[in-house]
C-alpha positions in Angstrom: 8.1 41.1 10.3 10.4 42.8 12.7 12.1 40.7 15.4 13.6 41.9 18.6 17.3 41.0 18.9 16.6 39.3 22.2 14.2 36.9 20.4 16.4 36.2 17.4 17.6 32.8 18.6 14.1 31.6 19.4 12.9 32.9 16.0 15.7 31.1 14.2 15.0 27.8 16.1 11.3 28.1 15.2 12.0 28.6 11.5 14.4 25.7 11.4 11.9 23.4 13.2 9.2 24.4 10.6 11.7 23.7 7.7 12.7 20.3 9.2 9.1 19.3 9.7 8.2 20.1 6.1 11.3 18.3 4.7 10.5 15.3 6.9 7.0 15.1 5.5 8.3 15.3 2.0 10.9 12.6 2.6 8.2 10.4 4.0 6.1 10.8 0.9 9.1 10.0 -1.3 9.8 6.8 0.8 6.2 5.7 0.4 6.2 6.4 -3.4 9.5 4.6 -3.9 8.5 1.5 -1.9 5.2 1.1 -3.7 6.7 1.6 -7.1 9.5 -0.9 -6.2 6.9 -3.5 -5.2 5.1 -3.0 -8.5 8.4 -3.3 -10.4 9.3 -6.5 -8.6 5.9 -7.9 -9.4 6.5 -7.2 -13.1 10.1 -8.5 -13.2 9.8 -11.6 -10.9 9.9 -15.1 -12.3 6.4 -16.6 -12.6 6.0 -20.1 -11.3 3.1 -22.5 -11.6 1.1 -20.9 -8.8 2.1 -17.3 -9.6 2.2 -16.6 -5.9 5.9 -15.5 -5.9 5.4 -12.8 -8.5 2.2 -11.6 -7.0 3.6 -11.7 -3.5 5.5 -8.4 -3.4 4.2 -5.9 -0.9 5.3 -2.4 0.4 4.5 -2.0 4.1 5.2 0.6 6.7 6.9 -0.8 9.8 7.4 1.9 12.4 8.9 4.8 10.5 10.3 2.8 7.7 8.9 1.4 4.5 9.8 -2.2 3.7 9.3 -4.1 0.5 8.9 -7.8 1.1 7.5 -11.0 -0.5 5.0 -13.3 1.2 6.9 -16.2 -0.3 10.1 -15.0 1.5 11.6 -18.4 1.4 12.1 -18.3 -2.3 13.7 -14.8 -2.7 17.3 -15.9 -1.9 17.0 -19.2 -3.8 15.8 -17.5 -6.9 18.1 -14.4 -6.7 21.3 -16.4 -6.0 20.6 -19.9 -7.4 20.8 -23.1 -5.5 21.9 -26.7 -5.5 19.6 -29.4 -6.9 18.8 -32.6 -4.9 19.9 -34.7 -7.9 23.2 -32.8 -8.3 24.1 -29.7 -10.2 22.8 -26.2 -9.7 19.7 -24.1 -10.6 20.9 -20.9 -12.2 20.2 -17.6 -10.5 17.3 -15.4 -11.8 18.5 -12.0 -10.7 15.5 -9.7 -10.4 15.7 -8.1 -7.0 19.1 -6.4 -7.2 18.3 -4.2 -10.3 15.1 -3.0 -8.7 16.9 -2.3 -5.4 19.5 -0.1 -7.2 16.7 1.8 -9.1 14.9 2.4 -5.8 18.0 3.7 -4.1 18.7 6.1 -6.9 15.1 7.3 -7.0 15.0 7.8 -3.2 18.2 9.8 -3.2 17.0 12.0 -6.0 13.7 12.5 -4.1 15.4 13.4 -0.9 17.7 15.9 -2.6 14.7 17.5 -4.3 12.8 17.7 -0.9 15.8 19.4 0.7 16.2 21.9 -2.1 12.5 22.7 -1.8 
C-alpha cells in the first residue's frame, strides 16, 4: 500500500495504536491466566484446617483493570504465612505457602508479557 508523505505521521500513529491495542489485549489474557492458575496453586498448597475453608477460599477476581488473588478467610493469611504468638505462650510456626506461589506468578507474568510484546 502506497502512502503519501503528507500522511506518513498519521499512518505511523495508526499502526502503533493497532499494535498497542493488540499487545494490551494479550497482556490482559496473560494476567487473567496467571491469576486463575495462581489461585488454583494456592488452593493446592494451602494448609488444610478442620473446616477446609481456608484452602478452598482462594479466588481470582478482576477489580477495575487489575486481577487480584485473594482469600475469603483473609484474616488467616498473615497469621499462617508469618506465624503468630499463642495465647498460652510460645509461637505457632509459619506455614509459608503464599510467597512461593507469588514468585512463580510474577515470573510467569513477566514471561507472558515479553512473549506478547515480541508477537
